[in-house]
N, C-alpha and C positions, 0 to 999 in steps of 0.2 A: 847629319844630325846637328841640331843647334847646340852650341856650347854654352855652359854657364860659367866657364872660366875665362871671363873677359872683363875688361875695364868698364864696359857699359853695365854689366850685371852688378859689379861692385858699387858703381855710382848709384844705381837704382836702389840697391839695398840701403846705402847710406841715406838716401832721400827718404825711404820708408821709415827708417829708424828716427830720423829727425822729425818727421811728421808725427810719429807716435810719442816720442819722448819729450819733445819740446825742450823746456828748461830743466826737466828732470822728472823722474818717476816719484811722485809725492808719496804714494802709499808704501812702496818698497823701501825707499830711503828713510821713511819714518819708523818702519817696523823692524828692519833687518840691519844688523851691524855690518860695517864695511868688511870685516874679516870672516864673516860666517860662510861656511862651505856647505854644499848639498849635492845630492845626486838625484836625478829624475829620469823617468822612462817614458818615451813616446810609445803609445800603443794604439792600435786601430780598433774601433768599435763596430766596424762593418767590413765586409769583403770588398776587394777592389784591386786596382793596380797602383802600386806606390810610385810617386814621382816627386822630385824636388828635394831629396835628402841632402844633396851637396849644399843646398842653401843653409842648412843648419850651421855648418862650420863657418860659412861666410858671415852669417848674422852674428854669431857669438864671438867671432874673432874681432869684430868691430867693437864689441862691448868689453871684452877681456881676452887678450891673446892667450892667456893661460888655461882657458876653459877647454876641456877635452870632450869631443863628441865621438862616440863609438857606434858605428852603424852595424845593425844586426841583420839587415836585408839590403838589397841593392835596388836602385831605380829599375822599374820594369818587372819586378817580382810580383807575383800574385799573392796577395796577403789575405788572411782570414780574420774574422772578428776575434778579438782577444789577443792577437799576436803582437809581440814586442818588436819595435822597429829600430829604436836607437836609444842610447843612454848618454845623457849629458851630465857632466860633473865639473864642479869648480865653484867659483864665487857665486854665492846665493843671490846677491843683488843683480848681477849680470844675467843670471839664468831667469829670474823672475821678470826682469825688465824685457828680455827678449822673447819670453814665452809666447805671448799672443801673436806677435809678428811672425815668429817661426811657424806657428800653427796655421796662420792665415795663408802662408805660402804653400805648405805641403798639403793642406786640406783642399785648396783650390786646384793645385797642380795634379794631385792624385785623382780628383774627380774628373778632370779633363782627360787624363790618361785612361781612366776606367770607361768613360763614355766613348772615347775614340775606339777602344778595344771592342766594345759592344757593336759599334757600327761596322768595324772591320770583320768581326765574326759574322754579322748579319749579311755581309756581301757574299760570303762563300756560296757556291764554289767558283764564282766568277773572278776574273783577273783584276778588276778595278781596285784602286786604292783610295781610301778616304783622305781628304785634305781639308784644311781650314780656310778661312778667308781673312780679310783685313777688318772685319767687324769685331774688333777686339777691345779690351779694356785699356784705356790710355796708360802708358808706362808699364804695362804688364804683358805686352805682346811677345817679347822674347821668352818669357816664362810659359806663356800659353803654347807657343810653337814648339818649345822643347818638350812640353808635356804631350802634345799630339804625336811627336816622334816616339816618345816612350810608349805610348799606347798602340803603336803599330801603324799610325797614319803617316802622311807625308805633309810637312809644312809647305804652304803656298809661298808666294813671294813675301819677303819680310816687310816691304814697304813700297812706296812709289818709285824708289830709286834702283831696284835690282831687276825689274822686268817691265815690259810694256804691256798694259792691258787696255785694249781699246773697247770701251763700253758704248752703250747707246747714245749717250750725250756727246761723247767724243765723235762718233760717226756723224751725228747731226751737225756738229760744229764744223767738221772737216768737209762734209759734203757727200761722202760715200765711204764704204769700207776700203775700196781700192785706193782712194786718195789718202785715207788715214794711214794705211799700212805703208804706202810709198813714202809719206812724210816721216813716219817713224823710222823706216829703214835708213833714210838719209841722215837722220839726226842722232841715232844711237850707235854704239860700237857693234861690230858684227857678232860678237859673242852674246849679246842680249837677245832673249827670245821675245817674240811678239805674239800676244794672244788677242783674239777677237771674239767678242760676245755676239752670238747670233740667236735669233728667235724663230727663224723659219728656214725652209730649205733654200729659198732664193738667196738669203744671206749666207748660208753655208757655202753655196756655189761661188758667191762673190769672194768669200774669205779664202776659198781654195784657189781661185784664180789669182788672188793677190799674194799667194804663197805665205799665208799666216803659219806660224810654227805650231800654235795651239788654237783650236777652235772650241769655244765654250758653247754648249747647247743649253741655253738658258730657258727654264720654265717651259720646255717642250713637252707635249704629250709623249708617252712612251713609244707609240707607234712611229711618230715623226722622228724621235731621237734614234730609233733603230734604223730608219731610212737614212738619216744623216750619217750615222756611223758607216753604213754600207757604201754610201756615196763617197765619203772621205777615204775609206779603204786603205788606211795606214799612211796616207800622204801628209797627215798632220796628227798631232796628239789631240785626243778628244777629252773634253771635260764636261760632265753634266753638272748643272747647278740649278737651284731654285726649289724651295719647299721640300727639301730632302728630310726624311724622317726614318726612324728605325723600322717603321711599318712599310715604307715604300722603297727603301734603299736596295733591296735585293732585286726587285723588278727593274729598277733603273740600271743596276749592274748587268742585268741579263741582256741589255741592248748591245753590250760589247764595248762600252766606253772605257777609256784608260783610267780616268780619275773622276771622282765625285766630290765636289766641294760643298761644304755646308758650315754655316756659322753655329749650328746647334752644338757641335762638339766642344765649343768654348763658351758660348753665350748661355747655354742651357744646362751646363754640367753641374751647377751647384757646388757643394762641397762633399768630400768624403770625411766621415766623422772620425777624427783622430784626436787623441788627448795627450796631455803631459801630466804624469802622476808622480808625486814625490814618494 
């Protein structure tokens, strides 16, 4: 599971606050006295899976360490329209200044968790696990991957640095799958996995011969994908990818692949309607 309790997360939150606040919250500072206190409740206006609640304390702690955030549910809980999620109380200026940013985080993260859960439910009764891709919003990737995990999916590699993924352009530049895998094995530590993107059975055979750890079956027809899974026969982890949707994910899973990767669970999630009411 991706953690939100890291220096990187706190740095990203500070950057987001700086982007939003700039030289100061003109409206709040003009209308609200520095001493005013208030209490407000986060509530959901639609059903879904909640994600990102730990972000609330991280945001408000930057604005005023004395603010209290009380969680009424936990990340991963199924929430229903009208349900109260958390109570924030303390300095009014800090709460009003952090309101929009806090909502931006939990609305987006909850939407990702909710859509991930829908994909995972649609895969049943097959073994495959839904996972994300690197097609992510810049500086929001760690929050997206955390949310995928909350929704029951499996985060893919975090970036270019924690796994080797040999794609079509890499293969073209290297000369062949065999040459690409051999070069990667020589260059990276033994604990790093090597994944190869394939588009047909001949490439699957070549990836097997090269001892790839993971073989991606990219944009293959279902019949070809099933043939590829049977050919691999457990000798490598299999991952299906390409034009995955809620409508076709079950039939893709029926081929026996181990993982199904899609950018849809992050890029097309939208937001879950959550509000903060005084």
